[in-house]
N, C-alpha and C positions, 0 to 999 in steps of 0.2 A: 505494501500500500505505499501509495507517494506522501511526499510531505504533509503538504495541505490538508489531505482525509485525516492524517493523524493528528492534526491540530482541531480539524471538527472532532474528531472521537473524542478527545480529552477534553474537551469543552464540553460534547453531551455526556461526560460522566460526570462533573463536577454541577452541571445543571441539575443530573438526575439525583444526583446525591443532596442535592437542597432542596429539590422539590420532595422527597420522599421524606426529610426532617420539616418541612414546614407544613406539610399534608397533617390537615387536624389541627393546626396550631394558629391558624390566623382566619379569624372573621374577616368582614367585610374593610372597616374600617383599618385593621392590622394589616392590610392586603395594601391597600391604597396608600397606608404610611412608607411598608416597605416598599414598592415602587417607587416612592418617592423621594424616599434617603436612598435607596441603590442608583436607580440611576441618573440623580443629582450627584453623587458621588462619583460615578464614571463619567461622565461629564467633565469636575474636576480636577481629577487624576490625569484624564487625557487632553485638556486644553492647557495644563500645564506643559506636559511635554511636547505637545505639538506645536505651544508660541515658542517654550526652548529651543527648537528642532529649527523653527522656523527663519528664528534670530539670527540662523548662525546658516543663513542664507539660503532657506527652503522654498522660497516662492513662495506666491500670494497663495493669500487666504483662499478656501474652499468653497465657502460663498459669493464668493466672484466669480470664482470662475466657473464651478457646477451647481450654481443655487436652486436650479430645478431639480436639479435630480437629489439633493439633502431636503430639500423640501419632502419630496417623496419619502426619502429614506425617513425621517421624521414620522410620514403619516402612517405608515407601514410598522416603524416599530412600536408607536403608543396602540396600535390595531392591536398587535401581537402579543405585547407583553402584560399590555393594563388586562384584555381578552384574557389571556392566559390566568394571571393571580387571582383575577376575580371570579373565573369559573370554577376553582380549588376551594371557594367559598360555598358551592352549591353542592358540587362533587365529588367523590373522591378523588386522587391525584394520579391514582392509576388509568382510570376513565377520562378524566383530562388530556392527559399527554397521549394517551392511546390516537384519540381522536385528533389532536392537533400534529400530531407529527406523523400518524397513520396514511392522511389528507394530502401532505405535502410531495409524493412523487409521483402522485398521477394528476395530481396541481401544475406542475411542473412540465411533466409528459403532456397533457392536453395544450399547455400552454406553445409546446413547441409546433405542433401540427404536425404536419406531414414528418418535418422532420424527427420527430419520435416515433422508433420503430415498435412494432407490434409489442416484443416481446418488454418492451418500458410499461406497457399499461399494464400488460399481465403481472409482473415483476406489481407494480401496484397496487391492480388489484389482490395480488395476492398476502402484500403486507397489510392490506386493509381487513383482509378477513382473517390473517392472523390478528393483528391488532385488540379485532373485535371480540376476539378469541378470548384474548388474555384481559381485555376488561372486564367482559363479562365471567371470565372465573375470579380474576379479584375482588370485583363489585358488585354482583349479581345480586346478591342479596342486599346488600345496603344502598344499589341503586333502585330496587325495588319496593324498597321504603322510604323514599324521597317521593315528596308530593310531585306530579306529573309535573307539572309549572315549573316548579324549582328544578326538574332534571332536564328541562326543556331549556330553563335559561342557562343550565351549567354547559351541555352538551351544544347550546348555539355559540355560545363564546369559546368555546374551545375549537370549533369549525372555523371561525370568525380568525380566531389566531393562527390557525394553523394555515388556510390560504394568505392570512400576511405574512407570515415566514415563508412561505413559497414566495411571494413576489419578493422580500425581504435578497433569499438567496441571486432571484436572478438580476435584480436590480444591485447586487454588492457586486454579480458578476461583471455586470457592464461598467461600475467604477473601476475594479483591478482592470479592464482593459485601457480605461483611462489615464492608468498608472498615478488614481489617486492614495494619496498611505493611508494604509489601515487605521491607522492612528490618528489618521485628520478625520477620517469617517467616524470612526469613535465618540472620539472626541464634540464632533457637532451632531449627530443623529439621534440625540435620546434628548434634547431638550422639551417637544410635544410633549411626552411619554410622561416628566417630572413633573409638569406646567398642568398636564392634564391632569393626575393623581391626584396631584395638592388642591385644584378647585374643586376638585369631588371631593376631595377629604374635609376642604374648607364648609361645605353646607352640610354641615354636622359636627358644630362645637363639642359639644358636651363628649362626641367619642372621641375628639383629638383628645380632650384631656385624660381620658382611661387611657388611654394608650401611648401614655407619652414614659411611661415607666421601660417599655419594648424597646427604644431608640436604640440602646447598648449589643442588645442581641440583633437586631437588624441589620445596624451599621456592619455586624460584623459578617455576616451571612450574607449582606449586598454582597463583600468582598470576594466571596467564594462563590456565589451564584451568579451574581452579572458582570463586576469588575473583572474579574481576569478571564473566566471563560467567552463574553461575548467579544473581548479582544481577541482570545486565538477563533472565536468564530470567524470574526469578521476579517481575518488572515487565509482563513482556510477558504470560506467563501470568493474571496475574490479572486482566490488562485485555484480551486479546484473547477470541474464541471457540477454542473446545479444541479443535475437529478442524481449523480455519485453522492455529493454531498447532503442533499432531501432525505438520499435512501436511509444513508448512517443516520442519521438522526433521530429513524425510525426505532432503533434499540433502545431509544431512550424510557420508552414504556416499562421493557422488563428490567431495566435498569434502575426505573425508580421505584418498580417492585421490590428490588433486592436491597434499596435503601432504606427501602420502609421496614424490610426482615428483620435489619441491621436496628433501627430504631426501636424494635419493640414491636412489628406485628406478625402475624401468624402465619407460618411457613407451609406452602403449597408447591407439592411435587410437581400439580399439573402445570401450575405456574411456570414453573421453572423449564420444563421442558417448553412451552413456547416459547418463552423468553429466548432458550437457544435455538429452537427451528428462526422467530424471526433474527437472530442476531446472525446466523449461517447464512442465511437470502441474502440481509442487508450489506453484510460485509463482505460475501462472496459475487453478489452484483456491482457493489460500489469497485470492487479490482477488476472489471470488465474494460478492457481500452477504450478508453473516446476519447473524439480530437478536440485538444484544448487549447485554446490559445494562448499564444505564451504572455504572460502577464509578467512586466516590469518588476525589478525589484523595489521592495517598502521604499526606499530609501530614495528614489528615484524623484524627478522634479515632478508637479502636478504637469497633467498634460495642458499644453495651451488651449484656448480658444472656449469661447462660450458653446456650452449645451444648454 
């Protein structure tokens, strides 16, 4: 497996572990507070790094060169992450992650149109079927006890997050072809996410006071769940073939399940078997050679011209 896909794999493991830890520990206000803290922290960290590097002659700001693409990245990022973390309030993490990640490869294949091979669609549907079976195995009883309206809300948010994630993969690849530094992208694509989460949080002042004690823990989890993995994922998505990357991301439900077991959830041998199947399909298919447009090194200058 090539280096960009290894980075995607590491990012997936970090995010899965964090999702397993957060499952059942966040209510709606805590979820919004987490999004605000984690994405604002990522923005600050990578803005400082980006400014320091551009101060040594790294070229013009990305907003002046690729403003429209960065606006799109902000919208897709907000849809993906706020949608996902809010879905954890309504449905178990295994179900939310399964829905979000399973739909990605199929969305990429459909977006590719005629360029997509029949096998791309078949693998997409196979991953959806296996992920659905895993989600049912892990949360069937729990999901059955959830009111229909609540379940529909959680599933809808997870589907929305999955479509947003696929869009981010395609957009990241385009930014990679334009030689935009992943540090620069990471510094600029979270503004709408933390601002939207902050606005939603501010609509419920009593809840803000109640979640204040959670800040230190959420900062720590934010580093592991957002700051580090999303930078690794950004580098990987800009350099890897989108379908391969999104296929590899479908391993997240199984890894999230393993994390939940690590944090005290019950062990299910059938869930483990499905996790192994999904991982084998995803890793095997991600390794299939595909033509990838070469992407300049991250240290290269920003592409000139207005997009």
